[in-house]
Chimera marker file (.cmm) of the C-alpha trace (Angstrom):
<marker_set name="trace">
<marker id="1" x="14.758" y="19.099" z="9.528" r="1" g="1" b="0" radius="0.5"/>
<marker id="2" x="11.660" y="16.957" z="10.005" r="1" g="1" b="0" radius="0.5"/>
<marker id="3" x="10.805" y="15.094" z="13.177" r="1" g="1" b="0" radius="0.5"/>
<marker id="4" x="7.986" y="12.580" z="13.233" r="1" g="1" b="0" radius="0.5"/>
<marker id="5" x="6.839" y="9.934" z="15.668" r="1" g="1" b="0" radius="0.5"/>
<marker id="6" x="6.407" y="6.614" z="13.903" r="1" g="1" b="0" radius="0.5"/>
<marker id="7" x="5.473" y="3.273" z="15.407" r="1" g="1" b="0" radius="0.5"/>
<marker id="8" x="8.731" y="1.328" z="15.909" r="1" g="1" b="0" radius="0.5"/>
<marker id="9" x="7.665" y="-1.829" z="14.042" r="1" g="1" b="0" radius="0.5"/>
<marker id="10" x="6.394" y="0.230" z="11.103" r="1" g="1" b="0" radius="0.5"/>
<marker id="11" x="9.675" y="2.162" z="11.020" r="1" g="1" b="0" radius="0.5"/>
<marker id="12" x="11.685" y="-1.089" z="10.945" r="1" g="1" b="0" radius="0.5"/>
<marker id="13" x="9.469" y="-2.734" z="8.302" r="1" g="1" b="0" radius="0.5"/>
<marker id="14" x="9.531" y="0.321" z="6.046" r="1" g="1" b="0" radius="0.5"/>
<marker id="15" x="13.261" y="0.725" z="6.608" r="1" g="1" b="0" radius="0.5"/>
<marker id="16" x="13.736" y="-2.782" z="5.170" r="1" g="1" b="0" radius="0.5"/>
<marker id="17" x="11.726" y="-1.820" z="2.092" r="1" g="1" b="0" radius="0.5"/>
<marker id="18" x="13.814" y="1.330" z="1.637" r="1" g="1" b="0" radius="0.5"/>
<marker id="19" x="16.973" y="-0.746" z="2.018" r="1" g="1" b="0" radius="0.5"/>
<marker id="20" x="15.785" y="-3.205" z="-0.650" r="1" g="1" b="0" radius="0.5"/>
<marker id="21" x="15.151" y="-0.228" z="-2.931" r="1" g="1" b="0" radius="0.5"/>
<marker id="22" x="18.605" y="1.180" z="-2.204" r="1" g="1" b="0" radius="0.5"/>
<marker id="23" x="17.190" y="4.232" z="-0.448" r="1" g="1" b="0" radius="0.5"/>
<marker id="24" x="17.881" y="5.821" z="2.898" r="1" g="1" b="0" radius="0.5"/>
<marker id="25" x="14.952" y="7.099" z="4.919" r="1" g="1" b="0" radius="0.5"/>
<marker id="26" x="16.050" y="10.653" z="4.127" r="1" g="1" b="0" radius="0.5"/>
<marker id="27" x="16.138" y="9.917" z="0.382" r="1" g="1" b="0" radius="0.5"/>
<marker id="28" x="12.707" y="8.267" z="0.527" r="1" g="1" b="0" radius="0.5"/>
<marker id="29" x="11.177" y="11.227" z="2.369" r="1" g="1" b="0" radius="0.5"/>
<marker id="30" x="12.789" y="13.633" z="-0.117" r="1" g="1" b="0" radius="0.5"/>
<marker id="31" x="11.407" y="11.546" z="-3.004" r="1" g="1" b="0" radius="0.5"/>
<marker id="32" x="7.950" y="11.631" z="-1.404" r="1" g="1" b="0" radius="0.5"/>
<marker id="33" x="8.110" y="15.414" z="-0.984" r="1" g="1" b="0" radius="0.5"/>
<marker id="34" x="9.243" y="15.893" z="-4.592" r="1" g="1" b="0" radius="0.5"/>
<marker id="35" x="6.329" y="13.776" z="-5.818" r="1" g="1" b="0" radius="0.5"/>
<marker id="36" x="3.909" y="15.855" z="-3.739" r="1" g="1" b="0" radius="0.5"/>
<marker id="37" x="5.339" y="19.006" z="-5.303" r="1" g="1" b="0" radius="0.5"/>
<marker id="38" x="5.172" y="17.500" z="-8.813" r="1" g="1" b="0" radius="0.5"/>
<marker id="39" x="1.550" y="16.349" z="-8.387" r="1" g="1" b="0" radius="0.5"/>
<marker id="40" x="0.521" y="19.406" z="-6.369" r="1" g="1" b="0" radius="0.5"/>
<marker id="41" x="-0.932" y="16.924" z="-3.870" r="1" g="1" b="0" radius="0.5"/>
<marker id="42" x="-0.432" y="13.393" z="-2.694" r="1" g="1" b="0" radius="0.5"/>
<marker id="43" x="0.975" y="11.135" z="-5.436" r="1" g="1" b="0" radius="0.5"/>
<marker id="44" x="-1.720" y="8.533" z="-4.752" r="1" g="1" b="0" radius="0.5"/>
<marker id="45" x="-5.431" y="8.481" z="-4.118" r="1" g="1" b="0" radius="0.5"/>
<marker id="46" x="-6.650" y="8.704" z="-0.527" r="1" g="1" b="0" radius="0.5"/>
<marker id="47" x="-10.294" y="7.821" z="-0.127" r="1" g="1" b="0" radius="0.5"/>
<marker id="48" x="-12.662" y="6.657" z="2.551" r="1" g="1" b="0" radius="0.5"/>
<marker id="49" x="-14.041" y="3.309" z="1.390" r="1" g="1" b="0" radius="0.5"/>
<marker id="50" x="-17.746" y="3.123" z="0.552" r="1" g="1" b="0" radius="0.5"/>
<marker id="51" x="-20.036" y="0.589" z="2.269" r="1" g="1" b="0" radius="0.5"/>
<marker id="52" x="-19.440" y="-2.126" z="-0.324" r="1" g="1" b="0" radius="0.5"/>
<marker id="53" x="-15.656" y="-1.761" z="-0.237" r="1" g="1" b="0" radius="0.5"/>
<marker id="54" x="-15.675" y="-1.655" z="3.573" r="1" g="1" b="0" radius="0.5"/>
<marker id="55" x="-17.732" y="-4.872" z="3.643" r="1" g="1" b="0" radius="0.5"/>
<marker id="56" x="-15.254" y="-6.600" z="1.308" r="1" g="1" b="0" radius="0.5"/>
<marker id="57" x="-12.303" y="-5.424" z="3.429" r="1" g="1" b="0" radius="0.5"/>
<marker id="58" x="-13.980" y="-6.737" z="6.575" r="1" g="1" b="0" radius="0.5"/>
<marker id="59" x="-14.776" y="-10.088" z="4.938" r="1" g="1" b="0" radius="0.5"/>
<marker id="60" x="-11.314" y="-10.619" z="3.488" r="1" g="1" b="0" radius="0.5"/>
<marker id="61" x="-9.702" y="-9.659" z="6.789" r="1" g="1" b="0" radius="0.5"/>
<marker id="62" x="-11.728" y="-12.524" z="8.262" r="1" g="1" b="0" radius="0.5"/>
<marker id="63" x="-10.674" y="-14.794" z="5.347" r="1" g="1" b="0" radius="0.5"/>
<marker id="64" x="-14.286" y="-14.982" z="4.079" r="1" g="1" b="0" radius="0.5"/>
<marker id="65" x="-15.406" y="-15.038" z="0.429" r="1" g="1" b="0" radius="0.5"/>
<marker id="66" x="-11.864" y="-15.340" z="-0.925" r="1" g="1" b="0" radius="0.5"/>
<marker id="67" x="-11.310" y="-16.508" z="-4.483" r="1" g="1" b="0" radius="0.5"/>
<marker id="68" x="-8.382" y="-18.899" z="-4.627" r="1" g="1" b="0" radius="0.5"/>
<marker id="69" x="-6.650" y="-19.909" z="-7.844" r="1" g="1" b="0" radius="0.5"/>
<marker id="70" x="-3.715" y="-22.182" z="-8.622" r="1" g="1" b="0" radius="0.5"/>
<marker id="71" x="-2.249" y="-19.822" z="-11.221" r="1" g="1" b="0" radius="0.5"/>
<marker id="72" x="-2.977" y="-16.699" z="-13.243" r="1" g="1" b="0" radius="0.5"/>
<marker id="73" x="-4.779" y="-18.620" z="-15.997" r="1" g="1" b="0" radius="0.5"/>
<marker id="74" x="-7.215" y="-20.116" z="-13.482" r="1" g="1" b="0" radius="0.5"/>
<marker id="75" x="-7.591" y="-16.724" z="-11.783" r="1" g="1" b="0" radius="0.5"/>
<marker id="76" x="-8.564" y="-15.010" z="-15.037" r="1" g="1" b="0" radius="0.5"/>
<marker id="77" x="-10.981" y="-17.831" z="-15.861" r="1" g="1" b="0" radius="0.5"/>
<marker id="78" x="-12.560" y="-17.539" z="-12.397" r="1" g="1" b="0" radius="0.5"/>
<marker id="79" x="-12.894" y="-13.782" z="-12.873" r="1" g="1" b="0" radius="0.5"/>
<marker id="80" x="-14.261" y="-14.344" z="-16.398" r="1" g="1" b="0" radius="0.5"/>
<marker id="81" x="-11.665" y="-12.084" z="-18.020" r="1" g="1" b="0" radius="0.5"/>
<link id1="1" id2="2" r="1" g="1" b="0" radius="0.2"/>
<link id1="2" id2="3" r="1" g="1" b="0" radius="0.2"/>
<link id1="3" id2="4" r="1" g="1" b="0" radius="0.2"/>
<link id1="4" id2="5" r="1" g="1" b="0" radius="0.2"/>
<link id1="5" id2="6" r="1" g="1" b="0" radius="0.2"/>
<link id1="6" id2="7" r="1" g="1" b="0" radius="0.2"/>
<link id1="7" id2="8" r="1" g="1" b="0" radius="0.2"/>
<link id1="8" id2="9" r="1" g="1" b="0" radius="0.2"/>
<link id1="9" id2="10" r="1" g="1" b="0" radius="0.2"/>
<link id1="10" id2="11" r="1" g="1" b="0" radius="0.2"/>
<link id1="11" id2="12" r="1" g="1" b="0" radius="0.2"/>
<link id1="12" id2="13" r="1" g="1" b="0" radius="0.2"/>
<link id1="13" id2="14" r="1" g="1" b="0" radius="0.2"/>
<link id1="14" id2="15" r="1" g="1" b="0" radius="0.2"/>
<link id1="15" id2="16" r="1" g="1" b="0" radius="0.2"/>
<link id1="16" id2="17" r="1" g="1" b="0" radius="0.2"/>
<link id1="17" id2="18" r="1" g="1" b="0" radius="0.2"/>
<link id1="18" id2="19" r="1" g="1" b="0" radius="0.2"/>
<link id1="19" id2="20" r="1" g="1" b="0" radius="0.2"/>
<link id1="20" id2="21" r="1" g="1" b="0" radius="0.2"/>
<link id1="21" id2="22" r="1" g="1" b="0" radius="0.2"/>
<link id1="22" id2="23" r="1" g="1" b="0" radius="0.2"/>
<link id1="23" id2="24" r="1" g="1" b="0" radius="0.2"/>
<link id1="24" id2="25" r="1" g="1" b="0" radius="0.2"/>
<link id1="25" id2="26" r="1" g="1" b="0" radius="0.2"/>
<link id1="26" id2="27" r="1" g="1" b="0" radius="0.2"/>
<link id1="27" id2="28" r="1" g="1" b="0" radius="0.2"/>
<link id1="28" id2="29" r="1" g="1" b="0" radius="0.2"/>
<link id1="29" id2="30" r="1" g="1" b="0" radius="0.2"/>
<link id1="30" id2="31" r="1" g="1" b="0" radius="0.2"/>
<link id1="31" id2="32" r="1" g="1" b="0" radius="0.2"/>
<link id1="32" id2="33" r="1" g="1" b="0" radius="0.2"/>
<link id1="33" id2="34" r="1" g="1" b="0" radius="0.2"/>
<link id1="34" id2="35" r="1" g="1" b="0" radius="0.2"/>
<link id1="35" id2="36" r="1" g="1" b="0" radius="0.2"/>
<link id1="36" id2="37" r="1" g="1" b="0" radius="0.2"/>
<link id1="37" id2="38" r="1" g="1" b="0" radius="0.2"/>
<link id1="38" id2="39" r="1" g="1" b="0" radius="0.2"/>
<link id1="39" id2="40" r="1" g="1" b="0" radius="0.2"/>
<link id1="40" id2="41" r="1" g="1" b="0" radius="0.2"/>
<link id1="41" id2="42" r="1" g="1" b="0" radius="0.2"/>
<link id1="42" id2="43" r="1" g="1" b="0" radius="0.2"/>
<link id1="43" id2="44" r="1" g="1" b="0" radius="0.2"/>
<link id1="44" id2="45" r="1" g="1" b="0" radius="0.2"/>
<link id1="45" id2="46" r="1" g="1" b="0" radius="0.2"/>
<link id1="46" id2="47" r="1" g="1" b="0" radius="0.2"/>
<link id1="47" id2="48" r="1" g="1" b="0" radius="0.2"/>
<link id1="48" id2="49" r="1" g="1" b="0" radius="0.2"/>
<link id1="49" id2="50" r="1" g="1" b="0" radius="0.2"/>
<link id1="50" id2="51" r="1" g="1" b="0" radius="0.2"/>
<link id1="51" id2="52" r="1" g="1" b="0" radius="0.2"/>
<link id1="52" id2="53" r="1" g="1" b="0" radius="0.2"/>
<link id1="53" id2="54" r="1" g="1" b="0" radius="0.2"/>
<link id1="54" id2="55" r="1" g="1" b="0" radius="0.2"/>
<link id1="55" id2="56" r="1" g="1" b="0" radius="0.2"/>
<link id1="56" id2="57" r="1" g="1" b="0" radius="0.2"/>
<link id1="57" id2="58" r="1" g="1" b="0" radius="0.2"/>
<link id1="58" id2="59" r="1" g="1" b="0" radius="0.2"/>
<link id1="59" id2="60" r="1" g="1" b="0" radius="0.2"/>
<link id1="60" id2="61" r="1" g="1" b="0" radius="0.2"/>
<link id1="61" id2="62" r="1" g="1" b="0" radius="0.2"/>
<link id1="62" id2="63" r="1" g="1" b="0" radius="0.2"/>
<link id1="63" id2="64" r="1" g="1" b="0" radius="0.2"/>
<link id1="64" id2="65" r="1" g="1" b="0" radius="0.2"/>
<link id1="65" id2="66" r="1" g="1" b="0" radius="0.2"/>
<link id1="66" id2="67" r="1" g="1" b="0" radius="0.2"/>
<link id1="67" id2="68" r="1" g="1" b="0" radius="0.2"/>
<link id1="68" id2="69" r="1" g="1" b="0" radius="0.2"/>
<link id1="69" id2="70" r="1" g="1" b="0" radius="0.2"/>
<link id1="70" id2="71" r="1" g="1" b="0" radius="0.2"/>
<link id1="71" id2="72" r="1" g="1" b="0" radius="0.2"/>
<link id1="72" id2="73" r="1" g="1" b="0" radius="0.2"/>
<link id1="73" id2="74" r="1" g="1" b="0" radius="0.2"/>
<link id1="74" id2="75" r="1" g="1" b="0" radius="0.2"/>
<link id1="75" id2="76" r="1" g="1" b="0" radius="0.2"/>
<link id1="76" id2="77" r="1" g="1" b="0" radius="0.2"/>
<link id1="77" id2="78" r="1" g="1" b="0" radius="0.2"/>
<link id1="78" id2="79" r="1" g="1" b="0" radius="0.2"/>
<link id1="79" id2="80" r="1" g="1" b="0" radius="0.2"/>
<link id1="80" id2="81" r="1" g="1" b="0" radius="0.2"/>
</marker_set>
């Protein structure tokens, strides 16, 4: 048995995602644990952002320096890829 305190809104929002995936919370937690066991660690990267990344996060949170494109073709052209 696992007991955890989770912010109510987060619990509801994540519960909706689980529901859309056809998972119960118990199944999702079990899946997460199995992935941790399989990877011998977290199944995703957890890093503290460097100064440049932090600056970009702060700017985009404030809706600054955003690149807007009408479609994927324009996006790739704007990114020069």
